[in-house]
N, C-alpha and C positions, 0 to 999 in steps of 0.2 A: 101476740106471743102467748103461748100457754106454758104450763109448768114443765111439760116434757121437753119442749124446745129450750127452755131456760136451763134445765139440767144438762141437756146436750151441749149447750154453749159452755157451761161450767166445766164439763168433762173434757171437752176438746180444747177450747181456746184458753181458758184460765189455767188449767193444769199444765198444758203445753208451754204456756208463757212462763209460768213459775219454774218449770223444769229448765227452760232455756236460760233463765237468769239465775239458776242454781239457788232458788228460794225454797225453803223447807215448807212443804204443804202443811204438815202437822203443827208447826210452830207459828203459823200465820193466823191472824184473826180476820175473819171476813165480815163485812157489814153490808146489809141490804135493808131496804125499807119494808113497810108492811103491805106491799103489793100482794094481791091474792096468789099470784104465781110463786112468790117468794115464801109464802106462808102455808102453801098447800101441804097436805099430809105426805104426798110423794116426795116433794122437795125437802121437807123436814127430815124424812127418813133417808133420803140421798145424802144429806149433810152428815147425819150420824154415821151412815155406812162409809162415807169418805173421810171420816175422822177430821172433819172441818170444824174449827172453832168459829162460832158465829154469834154476833151481837144480836139478840132477839128483839129487844125493845127499842129499836131505832125509829124515830119519827119519819113519816113519809117525805117531809121536806124539812131539812135542817134549818135552824134559825139563821138569820143573816148575821155573819160575824162582824160586819162593818156597821154597827148600829150608830156610831157617832155621826155618820153622814146624814142619817134620818133626823137626828136630834138637831144638827146644824140647820137643816132645811126648815124645820118647824120654828126654830129660833129666829131665823131670818124672816120668815113669814110674819111672825108676831111683831118683830121690830119694824117692819115696813108699814104696818098699819097706822 
């Protein structure tokens, strides 16, 4: 996928879906990672032209929200030694 296809998907699928569910495009906040097609000049300009609020500094992979499972795993390993 390149930035042009990504913009086409946003234009058709995302906007149409938001309109279908009566969601306000200008009041929504959009989040995407730092993939090159998301950060390209043309996509950035498309976001500005579309009046889309976007979180710019989102990591490529979000941290695991269920950290306690990993802690328990390591604790069990240590206790079994």
